[in-house]
Steps between C-alpha positions, in 0.01 A plus 500: 500500500785735589674422168175570309458831681856603420447403136184713475678796659785453253259497204326811631833680531588413140166625366515815715857566389404474132191718539694762694768538234494771237602428144576692186437327168593625155306410188551537127218562252640555153720808527325604822638429847287496814585483870276335760555579869288284730440355843229268630211748474587769244701557186588770249596450136688785329564497127645744248361457151531673165175656386486505121235689307466453126237615254391324183278680253451450128330842481802684641765292333620355829574129529631250749859568391486853636722554805286486817549740786637330811514595867644321801220444752519365857192349665421284803259235627444464874309234693424479874327194644456641850343824369315319219591762241688544177657804334578493128664786315365511145575722203223702340666472157376746241853605404609609850675345798224603742395232745262441789478247783211256519403386850268212581433196715685179425326234294697177514543339158374146457777255420501134402816343640647211300698325775629235259681764289830575671822672395794681657557875464803662664545187718138525628244226443203648313146387421287604206171688533250633246268795550302781337632834621409850378352380173766245403574132557832435671727207567728569796762316700515564875715363781354384834858533631426874535151484662367845409214607272715749310582517133607743228264765363138415602554124518463358850286277722686169493655318800846599387695766311424519127829447316386490136184610316380476138171608346351265241485777238875557526477866607625446856818311586661561841793300637685523832872577459612532864370455855671603822422598857502865600453723804277735299125507559233533229376851576153614397540760223432858607223635278281806547206397286364167383217399267273199465526274193182660361645849547820393328306374199319834477828693515653266244213552257540877535876473439439296185247756376761772543751285314250454217445875476878549492534261206214668321668836561813371328285401204351848475852646487561277198169590340395139541181351639560216744252270671645328808318168517707293742762543774668182619683480833698186570491464878514190722191614691224467241234560769592869511433550131177305450 
C-alpha cells in the first residue's frame, strides 16, 4: 500500500511538473514563421506575414503578372482556458495594413483522434486527429507527451500540443521546427478596443467597399469603365469571410 501511494505521488509530481512548465515552440508555414508561447492554461501565437495585394482586370489592362504590393504584417492569436476567451488580431484588407482584434468566448473544436496512426516528430510520439476548424478540414499530429491544449494559429483543443497541421485543400500547412522550455509567460495582449466576429465582418465589408471605390477611381483616371465583380481573400479562417 505504501509503495502504491508513493507511486501515485510520483506520477502526480510528473504531471504537475509538465503542466507547470512553460514552452516556446516555433513553426514554419511556407515562408512564414510563427512563435507559440504556452503554459498549461494559456498560449499566444505571434506570426509575421507578407500581405500581398494584386489586381487583375481585363478592362484596365492589368493581369496576374503585374507586380503586387507587399507589406510585412505582424498579428497574434491568444487563448486562455481559465478566462474562457480568445483574442485574434485580423487584417481589414482593402489595400491597407489596418487591423482590429476580435474577442470572443472559446468554442472547442471537435476532433476525431486516430490512435492507431502514430509517428515521431522532433523525438515526440504523435497521434493523428481530424477536425473541421474555421471552415476547413484539417489533419493534425499532436503529442500527448506535452499535455496541453495549445496549438499554432487557431488550432487547439486536443490532449496534447499540436505539432503539425494540414488543411485538405492545401492552403494551410504548418510544421513545428523547434520546441524548448522557457521562463517566459504567455502574456495577454494589451488592446484598447475589441470587436465581435459580426462587427469584424461589418468592418471588413466596409473596407472592401472602399477598396472597390479606389480601383474604380483608378479606372476613371484612365478614362476606363471598370466593374468590380469579385474580390478573393485567401485566408485560413474561412468563417470570417462567409
